[in-house]
N, C-alpha and C positions, 0 to 999 in steps of 0.2 A: 563225075565219078572218077577217082584216081584208079590207076592200075592195081595198087595195093588193096583198095576197097573192093574192087571186082574180085580179087583173088580170095581175100578173107571173108567176104560177104556172100560168096556163091552159095546158093541153096538149091535143093532138088526141086525141079518142076516150077510151074507158074504160081504155086502157092507161096509166093515170096515168103518166105519165112514165117512157122508155128512154134509155139513155146516149147522148148526142150524141158521135159519134166524130170529128166534124169541128170546125174552128174556127167557132163560131157568129157570126152577124151580130147585133150588139146595137143597141139603139135607146134613146134617152133619153126617149122618150115625146113628143117634140116634134112628131112627124108628118112629119119630114123624112127624106131618105135618110141612110144611114150616114155619108156624107161631107159631108152638109149642103148639097149642091149643088142639090138640087131637092126640091120638096114631094111628099108621097105622098098627096095628097088628104086623106081623113080616116082613113087606116089608121094605127093605133098598134101598133107591134111590142112585145110584152112581152119579158121576159127569158127566155132559154133556160134550162130546168131539166133536171136529170137525169131520164131516163125509166126506167120499170120494165123495159123490154125493149129491147135494141138493134135497130134497124130499117133501117139504111142500106145494108148490103152484101148481096150474094147469099147469103153464108154466114148472115147474120142471117135472111133471108127463108126459107131452107129449114130453118133450125134452129127457128124460132119461129112461122112463118106456117102457115096451114092452106090458104088459097085465095088466088089472085090473079085479079082480074077488072077488066074495063073497066066503069066505072059512070058514070051521069049523075046529077047532083043535080037532083031534080025539085021539091023544096019545102024551106022552112026554117020553123022555129017558134021563137018567143021567149017567155021568161017572166022576170019580175023576181024575183031571189032575195029571200027574206024576210030583212030585216035583223035582226040581233041587237040587244039593248039597247045593247051597246057601240058598235054601228055606227050607231045611230039618229042622224040629224042630220048624217051624213057628207056632204061635198061631192061625193064620188065614189060611184058605184054600178056594179054589174056586171049586165048583162042576159044571161042564159043563152041558148044557142041549140042546137037540134038540127036535123039535116038528113036528108031522105029520099033514099036512093040507090036507083036502079034498075039492076040488073045487065044490061049490054048484051052482054057476052061473057066467058066463062070462059077464062082464060089458062093457069093452072097449078093443080094440086092436089097437096098432099102425100099420099103413099100412106096410105090408111085414115083420111084426115081427114074430119071431119063435112061434110055438104053445106051449101053456102052458099045461103040462101034467095034468091028472086028480087028481093026488096026488103029493105033494111036501113035502120034509123034509128040514127044515131050522134050523139054529142055533138061539137060543133065549137066553135071560137073564136067568142065572141059580140060584145058591144058594151060599150064603156066610156061611162058617162053622167057627164058632168062639167059643172057650171054650166049645165044645161039643154041641153047639146050631146051628141049621140049619135055616137060614133066607132066605126068598125069596129076590132075587136081582132084582131091576127094574131100568129103565132108565127114566130120566126126559122127559116129553112131549111124552111119548111112552107107548104102551101096551106091557105086558109081553108075550102075547099069551098063554092063559090058556085053558086047556082041557075043552070042552063042550061049549066054547064061539064062537060066529061068528064075523067075521071081513071083512071089505072091504080093500083089499090090492092091491097096485100097485107093480107088480113084474117086475124084470129085469133078463135077463140071462147074466151072467158075462163071462169073457174070459175063465175060466176053465170049462164052460158048465153048472155050477150050477145055479139054480134059487134061488132068494132071494128077500125079500121085498127091494124096492129101498132104503129105509132108514127109520129112525124113524118116519118121517112125512108121510110116505106112508102106514101107518097102522091105520085104523079107527075102533073103536068098532062098532058092528052091531047086537047086540042081538035084537030079536023081530022085525027085518026088519027096524030098525031105527038107523041112524048113530048117534053115541055118546052114545048110550045105551049099557052098558056092561062094560067090563074090561078095565081099563085105569090106568097105573102106578101101576098095581098089585091089584087094588081095583075095585069092581063092583059098578058102579054109574049110574046116570040118565043122559039123554040128556041135561037137564037144567044145571046140574053141569058141564058137559063137555063144554057147551057153555060158561059158566062163566069163566072156567079155560082158555079157548083160548082167550076170550075177554080181559083178563088181559095181554095177551102176544102180542097183536096186536101192530105193529109198524106203526105209522102214515106215510102215503105216500108209504108204501110197499104193494105189492100184498098180499091180505088176504090168509091165508092158507086154503087148502081144508077142513080141519077139521072144521073150523069156517063157511065156506061158505055152507057146506052141513049138518051141525048138525040138527038133528030132522027130516031129510028127508030120503026117500028110496034111494037105490043104483042107481036108474034111474036118480037121480039128478046129480050124478057124471058123468054118461054117457053124459048128456046134456051139462055139463060144458066142458068136454074134447073134445067133437065134435066141439066146437067153439073156443077152445084154440089154440094159435099159438105157435109152438115150437121155441126155440131160433134159430136164423138163422144159427149160426155156428154149433150148435148141429145137425141141420137138414142136413148139408153137410156131417156129419160123422156118419150117422146111421149105417154104416157098422162096426163101432167100438163098443166095449162094453161100458156100461155107464160110467165107471170110466175114460177110455181113452178119451171118447167123452167130458166129463167135463173138462179134462185137456186141450183139444183143445179150449174150450170156455173160460176157465180161463187164457189160455196162459201160463200155468205152464211150465217153462223151455224152452219156445219158444219165445224169444224176437222178436219183429217185425224186418223184414229185413230193412236195410238201404242201401243207395247207396254204402257206403264204405264197409259194411259187405259183400255185394254181390260181390264187386270188389276184396275183399281180396285174394281169390284163384288165381287171375291173377298176383299177385306180383312175381317179379323175385326171391325173397328170398324164395318163396314157392316151387320153382323148379317144377312148375305145367306143365302138358302136356295136351293139348286139341286137339281134332279133330276139323275140320272146323265147323261142326254142333254144337259141344259142346260150342265152343267159341262164335258162333253166338247166341246161346241161352242165354249165360251170358250177352252178349252185349244188347240183346233185353230186358232182365230184367232190366239192368241198364238204358236203355232208358225210360222204363216205370217209374222207380223210379225218374229219373231226371226231368221228367215233360215236357209238350209240349210248355211251354211258360216261360217268364222271362229270367233271365240271363243264365239259363241252356238250353234255347230253342234251340239255334244253335247247341250246343254240343250234345244235345239229338238227334237231327236230324242226326248228324254225326254218332253217335253210331248205330242208326237204319240202316243208309245207309251202313255202313261198315258190319253190320250183314247180310244184304241182299246180298252184293257182295260175302261174304264168302259162303253162301248157294248156290248161283248161279254158282260160279266158282270153287267149291270144295277147296277153299283156296289157289289156286296156286298163285305165286307171280305175274303172268301176269294178273290174273283176279280180284284181290282185288282192291277196290277203295282206292288208296293210300292216297288221300287227306282226305278222311273220316277216314282212319286208323290213320293218324297223329293227326287229331283233337280229335279222341277218346283217344289216348294216353295222349294228353295234358289235356283233360277234367278229366280223372281219376287221373292223377298225381297232378294236381292243386287242385282238390277237396279233395283228400285223403292223399296226401303226400306219395303216394306209387309208387315205380318204377315198371313199367310193361314191360320194354324193348321195343321191336318192336311190341308187341301185335299181333304176328302171330300164326297160328295154330301149333300144335305139340310141340313147345318149345317157350314159351313166351319170353324167354331171348335170343333167337337165334340172331346171328349177321348176318344180311342180307345185310348190306351196306346201308340200308335205315335208316333215322333218322329224 
């Protein structure tokens, strides 16, 4: 990873990066405001990057978050990353940073979620070192997590057991008990300025971010919204997975939908597949479900189901299987998919039984 990649790709917490659902504020690294009208002291905003888990809306929080809490940043720690040979001599460097958070108040918990410890240490944006100058590095639409400031954070426990903010949208400034008051993008600001910043980022028709819905209000407003929010239906089925894996299920990453022919694929003679009666019956039942109960596939779907039942009832012996249903099942699969499945009997789908 190059120094430039480390700087522009920095994200908040261990949730390597969730999808920014809003129009991001970008910065050219000059240290000025987005419109160039004023200086931002020494804060450099990196480039917004796609995150592993979405974190901006109430739906995101209840689908992927475990706990929401008011926290105070009590300390920060820095260390210089070890340069690789390729980076040796680079004019820029990156200084890593972790912060210690003390839980002041629990706001919301997902049912059956793990318990948030009273103190948590998380990775946060660090510093850019360039030509002997140390500049604070921030992320667009996010807080740096500065010592002495308070925040409302939605936390998640990831697969390695570490707790982290869900993503950049899951951290809200909360100085003086008012959401939006405090540190944002490395600068201390007012709730009114925070509201204006998020209003510019709203996307018509999309669910409004929690930052905008709760600005100027106490943490109890977050609790009220989350208690009535509904998690994504797919995410709710996978609450046993960590947030990143859960979101992959929702997004369907790497998991194309099953089709009749993809399920039938392992039955092909060319696959040299071997199945017990129960295994073959399970595949046939899945095929029947995908084929549908009506239309041109209706009769063959019934045959698939009938053959599956005969396999389960008779343990797949030649004398017990419904031979008419077996023949119809073979025809259905081969006609639909162009795949040879042989006699479609248990143990060896290509066995020569004298039946055809």
